[in-house]
C-alpha positions in Angstrom: 25.5 -16.3 -27.5 28.0 -19.1 -27.7 25.5 -21.5 -26.3 22.9 -20.4 -28.7 25.3 -20.9 -31.6 26.3 -24.3 -30.3 22.6 -25.4 -30.0 21.8 -24.0 -33.5 24.7 -25.9 -35.0 24.4 -29.1 -32.9 24.4 -31.3 -36.0 27.1 -29.2 -37.7 30.8 -30.0 -37.0 31.9 -26.4 -37.4 34.0 -25.2 -34.4 33.7 -21.8 -32.8 36.8 -19.7 -33.2 39.7 -20.7 -30.9 40.3 -18.6 -27.9 43.7 -17.5 -26.4 44.4 -17.5 -22.7 46.9 -14.8 -21.7 48.7 -15.1 -18.4 50.4 -12.2 -16.7 53.5 -13.7 -15.1 54.0 -10.8 -12.8 50.5 -11.0 -11.3 50.7 -11.8 -7.5 48.5 -14.9 -7.9 50.6 -16.4 -10.7 53.8 -15.7 -8.8 52.4 -17.4 -5.6 51.1 -20.3 -7.7 54.6 -20.8 -9.1 56.1 -20.8 -5.6 53.3 -23.2 -4.3 54.2 -25.9 -6.8 57.2 -27.0 -4.8 55.4 -26.8 -1.4 52.0 -28.4 -2.2 51.7 -29.6 -5.8 48.1 -30.7 -5.3 47.0 -27.4 -4.0 48.9 -25.6 -6.8 47.2 -27.8 -9.4 43.7 -27.1 -8.0 44.4 -23.4 -7.9 45.7 -23.4 -11.5 42.5 -25.3 -12.6 40.4 -22.8 -10.7 42.2 -19.9 -12.3 41.5 -21.4 -15.7 37.8 -21.9 -15.0 37.6 -18.3 -13.7 39.0 -17.1 -17.0 36.4 -19.3 -18.9 33.6 -17.8 -16.8 34.9 -14.3 -17.3 34.9 -14.9 -21.1 31.5 -16.6 -21.0 32.9 -19.9 -22.2 32.3 -22.2 -19.3 29.3 -24.3 -20.3 28.6 -25.7 -16.8 30.1 -23.9 -13.8 28.9 -26.7 -11.5 31.9 -28.8 -12.6 34.2 -26.6 -10.5 32.2 -26.4 -7.3 33.9 -29.4 -5.6 37.4 -28.0 -6.4 36.3 -24.6 -5.1 35.1 -26.1 -1.9 38.4 -27.9 -1.4 40.3 -24.7 -2.0 38.1 -22.8 0.5 38.6 -25.6 3.1 42.4 -25.4 2.6 42.5 -21.6 2.9 40.4 -21.7 6.1 42.6 -24.4 7.6 45.6 -22.2 7.0 43.8 -19.2 8.5 42.9 -21.3 11.6 46.5 -22.5 12.0 47.7 -18.9 12.0 45.5 -18.0 15.0 
């Protein structure tokens, strides 16, 4: 619906209503992300960006999900490298 409104108003400068992102600071992912900042800042940044894109997808607000594929592949590669190191 958002895309249709955007296409219909492509010449109009009216903005869609602003959205709010709510973060649960006690969620295990958020807690681990906070701890990861000091260990691997790049991985923490990628994970935070992925969490943000996940929220946009869940809300139907991400126009092109292909933009996150490279970052998602990097995160998967990192997680598999960690899993292999534990073996």
